C-alpha positions as CSV (number, residue, x, y, z in Angstrom):
1,M,151.9,-267.0,-77.8
2,N,149.3,-264.9,-76.2
3,E,147.4,-263.8,-78.7
4,I,145.3,-266.6,-81.2
5,I,146.9,-267.6,-84.1
6,L,145.2,-269.8,-86.4
7,M,145.7,-272.5,-88.4
8,S,145.0,-270.5,-91.5
9,D,148.1,-267.5,-90.2
10,P,150.6,-267.7,-93.1
11,R,153.2,-268.0,-90.1
12,V,151.6,-271.6,-89.8
13,A,152.3,-272.3,-93.6
14,A,155.5,-270.8,-93.5
15,V,157.0,-273.1,-90.8
16,P,159.4,-275.3,-92.6
17,V,159.0,-279.2,-92.0
18,H,162.1,-281.6,-91.9
19,E,160.3,-284.8,-92.3
20,C,162.0,-287.4,-89.9
21,G,160.2,-290.3,-91.0
22,E,158.8,-291.9,-87.7
23,P,155.9,-294.0,-88.6
24,L,152.6,-294.0,-87.5
25,V,151.4,-296.7,-84.9
26,D,148.1,-298.2,-83.8
27,V,147.0,-296.4,-80.7
28,R,144.6,-299.1,-79.8
29,R,147.5,-301.6,-79.2
30,G,148.6,-299.6,-75.7
31,P,146.6,-298.7,-72.6
32,L,145.1,-295.6,-74.1
33,L,140.9,-295.8,-74.8
34,V,140.3,-295.3,-77.8
35,D,136.5,-294.0,-79.0
36,S,135.0,-295.3,-81.9
37,R,132.5,-292.4,-82.8
38,K,135.0,-291.4,-85.7
39,Q,135.1,-294.7,-87.5
40,G,132.4,-294.1,-89.5
41,D,134.4,-291.1,-91.6
42,S,138.2,-293.2,-91.6
43,D,139.4,-296.5,-90.4
44,A,142.8,-294.4,-89.9
45,Y,141.4,-292.4,-87.2
46,F,143.0,-295.0,-84.4
47,Y,146.9,-294.2,-85.6
48,L,149.4,-291.7,-84.3
49,R,152.7,-290.8,-84.4
50,E,154.7,-292.7,-82.3
51,G,156.1,-289.9,-80.6
52,V,153.2,-287.9,-80.2
53,L,151.5,-291.9,-78.5
54,E,154.7,-291.8,-76.0
55,R,153.8,-288.5,-74.8
56,L,150.3,-289.4,-74.4
57,L,151.4,-292.2,-72.3
58,R,153.2,-290.1,-70.2
59,A,150.7,-287.7,-70.0
60,Q,148.2,-290.3,-68.5
61,A,150.7,-291.4,-66.0
62,H,150.2,-288.0,-64.5
63,L,146.7,-287.9,-64.2
64,P,145.2,-288.1,-60.9
65,A,144.0,-291.3,-59.8
66,G,140.8,-292.4,-61.1
67,L,141.1,-290.6,-64.6
68,G,142.0,-291.5,-68.0
69,L,142.3,-290.1,-71.5
70,L,140.1,-290.8,-74.4
71,V,141.4,-290.8,-78.1
72,V,138.9,-289.9,-80.3
73,E,140.6,-288.9,-83.4
74,G,144.5,-289.1,-84.3
75,Y,145.6,-289.7,-87.9
76,R,142.9,-288.1,-91.0
77,P,143.9,-288.8,-94.3
78,P,144.1,-285.7,-96.3
79,G,141.3,-286.1,-98.9
80,L,139.3,-286.7,-95.4
81,Q,140.8,-283.1,-94.1
82,R,139.7,-281.7,-97.6
83,R,136.4,-283.0,-97.2
84,Y,136.1,-281.5,-93.5
85,F,137.3,-277.8,-94.5
86,E,135.6,-277.3,-97.5
87,D,131.9,-278.7,-96.0
88,Y,132.7,-276.5,-93.2
89,A,133.9,-273.5,-95.5
90,A,130.9,-273.9,-97.6
91,G,128.3,-273.7,-94.2
92,L,130.0,-270.4,-93.2
93,R,129.9,-268.9,-96.9
94,A,125.6,-269.8,-96.8
95,E,125.5,-268.2,-93.4
96,R,127.9,-265.3,-94.3
97,P,126.9,-264.3,-98.2
98,G,129.2,-261.0,-97.7
99,W,132.6,-262.3,-96.4
100,T,135.6,-262.4,-98.8
101,G,137.4,-265.8,-99.4
102,A,140.0,-265.1,-97.2
103,Q,137.6,-264.1,-94.1
104,I,135.4,-267.8,-94.7
105,R,139.0,-269.3,-94.5
106,S,140.0,-267.9,-91.6
107,A,137.2,-268.1,-89.6
108,A,137.0,-272.1,-91.0
109,S,140.4,-272.5,-89.5
110,R,138.9,-272.1,-86.0
111,F,137.7,-275.5,-86.2
112,V,139.0,-277.4,-89.3
113,S,142.5,-276.9,-90.3
114,P,143.5,-275.9,-94.1
115,P,144.4,-279.1,-95.6
116,E,147.6,-278.2,-96.9
117,I,149.0,-277.7,-93.1
118,A,146.6,-280.1,-91.1
119,P,148.3,-281.6,-87.7
120,H,146.1,-284.7,-88.2
121,S,147.1,-285.4,-91.6
122,A,150.5,-285.6,-90.1
123,G,149.9,-287.9,-87.4
124,A,150.9,-284.9,-85.2
125,A,147.3,-284.2,-83.9
126,V,145.1,-285.9,-81.0
127,D,141.4,-284.5,-80.4
128,L,140.7,-286.1,-76.7
129,T,138.8,-286.2,-73.6
130,L,139.3,-287.3,-70.1
131,V,136.8,-290.3,-68.3
132,D,136.6,-291.6,-65.1
133,A,137.4,-295.0,-64.1
134,D,134.7,-296.4,-65.6
135,G,135.1,-295.2,-68.8
136,R,132.4,-292.4,-68.8
137,E,133.3,-288.7,-70.2
138,L,133.7,-285.7,-67.6
139,D,132.4,-282.4,-68.0
140,L,134.6,-280.5,-70.3
141,G,132.3,-277.5,-71.0
142,T,131.2,-278.3,-74.5
143,P,130.9,-282.1,-76.5
144,M,133.9,-282.7,-78.0
145,N,133.8,-281.0,-81.7
146,A,131.5,-278.4,-80.9
147,T,131.7,-275.5,-83.3
148,P,132.7,-272.2,-82.5
149,E,128.6,-271.1,-83.6
150,E,126.9,-273.9,-82.0
151,S,128.9,-273.5,-78.4
152,A,128.7,-269.9,-78.5
153,G,132.6,-269.9,-78.4
154,A,132.4,-272.4,-75.5
155,C,135.0,-274.5,-77.0
156,Y,137.8,-272.0,-77.0
157,T,140.0,-273.6,-74.2
158,D,139.9,-270.1,-72.4
159,A,135.9,-269.4,-72.5
160,T,134.3,-268.0,-69.6
161,G,130.5,-269.2,-69.1
162,I,132.0,-272.7,-68.2
163,S,131.1,-274.4,-65.4
164,A,133.5,-274.3,-62.2
165,Q,133.9,-278.2,-62.7
166,A,134.5,-278.2,-66.5
167,R,137.0,-275.7,-65.9
168,T,138.9,-277.8,-63.6
169,N,138.6,-280.8,-66.0
170,R,140.0,-278.6,-68.6
171,E,143.2,-277.6,-66.2
172,I,143.8,-281.3,-65.6
173,L,144.0,-282.1,-69.4
174,G,145.9,-279.0,-70.3
175,R,148.3,-279.6,-67.3
176,V,149.3,-283.1,-68.1
177,L,149.5,-282.7,-71.9
178,T,151.2,-279.3,-71.4
179,A,154.1,-281.4,-69.1
180,A,154.4,-284.3,-71.8
181,G,155.1,-281.7,-74.5
182,L,151.9,-281.1,-76.4
183,V,150.5,-277.8,-77.4
184,N,146.8,-277.0,-77.3
185,Y,145.0,-275.4,-80.4
186,P,143.0,-272.5,-78.4
187,T,139.6,-272.3,-80.3
188,E,139.6,-276.7,-79.5
189,W,139.8,-277.4,-75.8
190,W,140.2,-281.2,-77.0
191,H,142.8,-280.7,-79.9
192,W,146.3,-281.3,-79.0
193,S,149.8,-281.8,-81.1
194,F,153.6,-282.3,-80.9
195,G,156.1,-282.0,-84.0
196,D,153.8,-280.5,-86.7
197,R,154.2,-277.0,-87.9
198,Y,152.0,-275.4,-85.4
199,W,153.3,-276.9,-82.6
200,T,156.7,-275.2,-83.8
201,L,155.6,-271.7,-84.1
202,A,154.1,-272.2,-80.4
203,T,156.9,-273.4,-78.9
204,G,159.7,-271.4,-80.6
205,A,161.3,-274.4,-82.4
206,T,163.5,-274.1,-85.5
207,S,161.2,-276.6,-87.8
208,A,158.5,-279.3,-87.8
209,C,159.5,-283.3,-87.9
210,Y,156.4,-284.3,-88.8
211,G,154.6,-283.6,-92.2
212,P,151.5,-285.2,-93.9
213,T,152.5,-289.2,-94.2
214,R,151.0,-292.5,-94.6
215,Q,154.0,-294.4,-93.3
216,G,153.0,-297.3,-91.0
217,M,149.6,-297.3,-92.5
218,P,148.6,-300.9,-93.6
219,E,147.8,-300.7,-97.1
């Protein structure tokens, strides 16, 4: 995809899902570092589909010596996804009272996926960054989860105006994750996914294998 296709694009929602039934698994059981900053919102953040985790482990194995992946958020329950989307859309609506509902939905989807197609709620998406050997986060140009407004667009993966070191770090992250089969959402350098509707559209696959799920989550 040369253009930036947003999550709100009808082409994303039109992608068929043939659920494979793969369970969600606890990322903390493996060698990946898992951050706890999202624990206040949900205890589900450290779960991912098994196939996504396998690809993250493959990606980490190909990082330069001394670097590692830090998982910040994986699975997101549908109710929490809806709350994130509605809260962000409400903020945009207050700032842009002249915008139509369609404009608000499109702008909101740069940062939060519409709930009905959200990759996080399928356990297919992960928000992550790079850390050094001591677990310190590297400079990737913006803090994780910086909005387009507060970062002046620097959260976009190919944004200009970030430092040379941040650009290099983004390229390292992108290289290993792309090689492992994940795709990036280009308005968020930290968001990568596999097997969801957006991944399907980006790769030209015929259908998504992951839809909204709770399979594997403790009751």
